[in-house]
N, C-alpha and C positions, 0 to 999 in steps of 0.2 A: 738940663734936658729932661731928667727923670721927673723932677718936680713939675715941669710943664706938662708932661704926659699924664701924670697923676691928676693934676688939676683939670686937664681936658676930659679925662674919663670920669671924674667925680660926678658931674651933672648927669651923665648918661646912666650911671649906676642907679641913680635915684628915680629915673623915669620908668614909666610902665604902669601896669595895673597894680593897684594896692592890695587886691584880694587874691593874688595868685601870680604865677610866672607865665610869661608869654611862651607858648609852645610854637617855635618857629616852623616846625614841619606842617602844622595844621592851622596856625594863626589863631589858636584858642587859648583860653585860660586853662592852665594845667593844674587842676586840683589833685591832691595826692590820690584820691579815689579814682581818677582817670587812669591810673597805672593798671588797674584791674579791668578796664574796659577797652577792649581792642576794637578798633574801627578799621574798615577797609580803607585803602589809600584815597579813594575818591569820596570818602565821607569825613565829617568832622565831629568833634564832641559837642554835645549840647546839654541843656539842663544844668542843674546845680544840686549838690548834696546839701543836707541840713548844715547850718540853720537857714540857708538861703532858699533851698528847694527840697523836693522829696524824690527826685529822679534824675539820673544822668543817662545819656543815651547817645547813639550815633545819629547824625543828621545827614540827610541827603538834600542837597540843594538842586533845584531844577526849575521847571515851569511852575509858576504859582508859589505858594509859601513853602518854606523848608519842612521836611517831614521826618519823623522818627523812622529809621531804617537801619536794621542791624542790632547789635547788642544793646542791652539796657539793664540798669540796676535801679531798683526802687528802695527807698529807705523809710523807716519809721521816722517821725519828726524828731525823735531823740538821737538819731544817727545810726541805729542798728540796721543792717541790711534786711529788707522785708521780702524782696523777690528778685529773681534774675531770669532773663529770657531774651527773646528777639522780636523785632518788629519787621514787617515788610510794608512799606508805604503806610505808616500809621496803624497797621493792624497787627495784633499779636499773632505770632506763628510758632510752630514747633513746641518743644517742651519748655515750660516755665517751672521754676522751683520757688516755693514760698516757704519762709521760715517764721517761727515765732520770734519774739523779741530776744529770747535767751539764746537764739541761734539753732535751736532744735528744729528738725524738719516738720513743716505743717502740711504741705500739699505738693504733689507732683501733678502738673496740669498739661494738657495737650490742646493746642490751638491750631486752627486752620482759617486763614483769612479773617482773623478777629472774632471767630466763633469758637466756643468750647466744643472740641471735637476729638474723640479718641479716648484712650484709657486715662482715668484720673485715680489718684490714690490720696487719701487724707490720713493724717496721723494725729494721735493724742499728743498733748504737750510732753509726755514722758518718752515719746519716740515710737511707741507701738502703733501698728496700723489701726485706724479708726473705721475706714470704709474704702471700698474699691469697686470700680465699675466703669462702663463706657458712657461717654457724653456724645450726643448727636444733635446737631443744630442748636447748640446752647442749652440743652436739657439732658437730664439723666434718661438713658434709653438703653435697656438691656438688663442683664443680671448684675445686681449690686449685692455686695456682702458687707455686713457691719460687724465690728469687733469691739469688745470691751477693752478697758485699759490694760488688762493682762494679756491681750492678744487672742482671746477666745471668741470664736464666731458666736454671735447671739441672734442674728437676724439675716435673712437672705430672701431676695425676691426680685421680680422684674419691674422695671419702669417702662412706660411707653409714653414718649413725648413729655416726660417730667412728672407723670402721674403713676401711682401704683397700679399694676395690672397683672392679672393671673395670680398664681399661688405664691404666698409669702409664708415662710416658716420661721418660727422662733425656736431657739435651741437652749437647752440647759447647759450648765458648766461642763458636764461630761460629754457634750456633743449630741445628745439625743434630741430629736424634735419633740417639742412639747405642745405646740399650737400651730395651726394652719389658718390662714385667712385668704379668702378668695376676693380679689378686686377686679373691677372692670372700669377702666377709664377713671381711676381714682376713687370710685365708690366701693365701699365694703359690701359685698354680697352675702358672705357667710363666714363664720368663724367656728373652728372645730378644735376642741381640746383633744390631744392625743394621749 
């Protein structure tokens, strides 16, 4: 009887997808990377990690074609995690974190309805802050500050719809202002050495 049961189960054990396990809860291929991607119960996993693809994400089925909705992880083609964030019906939303290939922080992004919106911070490969400021309607807009690789502020000024506007100041290593530039809609109007 045991031999019969083993022979009966043998063909079943060899069935199924060749590139992953079937996840019975969601009916998806369960890549090891999916363990880090939590999807709501009404969503399923989609996409594929390298070498097959460059992104895994939660998918919402409904009217029309399936859409990315919920958590997502993007990869470099060589397999390192490049970014992590969320979608709402195919549009990036909320905070996205982007990394360099070595795993160090590259950028913290804010999105609203697929548009760059809110505070952004960029980092040098060594981990120190490179730049920080607000985005509005997909462009830099407001006060931005730029830092060298040691973390010292060297430039600060305002953007308006993605173009330099108003007074921009350059700073020496000791923090004193050394130069001012006046811009209007991206055009340099005047430069003053301090």
